[in-house]
Phi, psi and omega in degrees: 000309183289322182295329184280348179288133179271118183250135179279120176272151177293123182282145176292153180291123180262347181226186182300147179279119187307315180301327177294321178296316181295329178304324182275343186237011186301315184297313183289334181266346183074027179287141180243137179267133182227150172250122177255115178298155178306131178091347180289137180247137175241127177269123180254143349286147186247010180092320179276328181202166173229350179232129173245131179241122187281128173268311179209148183100203180203143176249151174242134186241126174232162176226145180287144176263172183299325183271014174086007178269179179246137175248123180286134180254310186187157161273153175237118189255170180308132182089356180251171186222164174218144179102359183297331179295327176295317181296328181270359177075023185248014183213135177239004181268121182293153179238142171252115185250121184241137176285116178292327175217176176303126189229133177259132183224158163264134178249128182236136169282165181306311181299322181294318180296315180295324178293322178297317179297324184279321191255345185237092186305321181293330175294317181301313180295316180295323179295318178296319179297315181296317180296321180293320179296317179293321180295323178299319178294321179296318178299319180297317179298319179298318179296319179298321185294334182255350184241347186239145174287166183305317182300318180289322178295321179294317178300318178298319181292318179300318181291326176297323184277344188285151173252146178267140177213179181300331181261021174107196181272139179207156174247119186296316183226100181291130176297167175295161180298325177296317179296319177298319180298319178297319183295329183250014178056053180224203181239151181304319182299322180292321179294315179301316180298316183288322176297320178297319179295315179298324179290321180297321182273001176083017181276339176226157178220126180275134178228073188069229178284349182274143177236123178262135174266116192256133171099165184290346181295344180266020181299145176263016184299334182274002183292000000 
């Protein structure tokens, strides 16, 4: 079941790393460097900026639904950005962006982002590359939501979040069951039930806040 799930792997950078480009153009663009502590949420657009570009760490992006719930949109990884649609005038839906861990970002106002696209060609190419990588992950999640049962979606999400080490795949800090449910478009009760089942059959092992993925069924050979 887990092996057959198609998981999107993080693609290597094929073009310039956006934060490196901004390092050289920060003064002329008015880019500001910020540190977001783990758990801090920024609502975009927030008046101070509309685009966040991750230098290190990771952001999680959700948007409110009509019935007051949260819909998970994407993780934003180093070299990627969120909020560019606001800068381009193509989005009116607010975003809640939360630091999954302590995260360093460049913050750009709309004029600065548009100036970077216009005046710095390598930034434009890198921005397109970053948006395409994030969109590919979003497309995969959409496909999973309509073709996979909750158990398979959770397994796919756990493997996406896992880090590889000498002792196998593991997640250093497992999100809450509610957070996992938002990420896979499910309910907390369903996530709790499936995690308990995986633990009973020996597919996962809890080690405090750490979660180990146990056994060959978690192979990444299908990536």
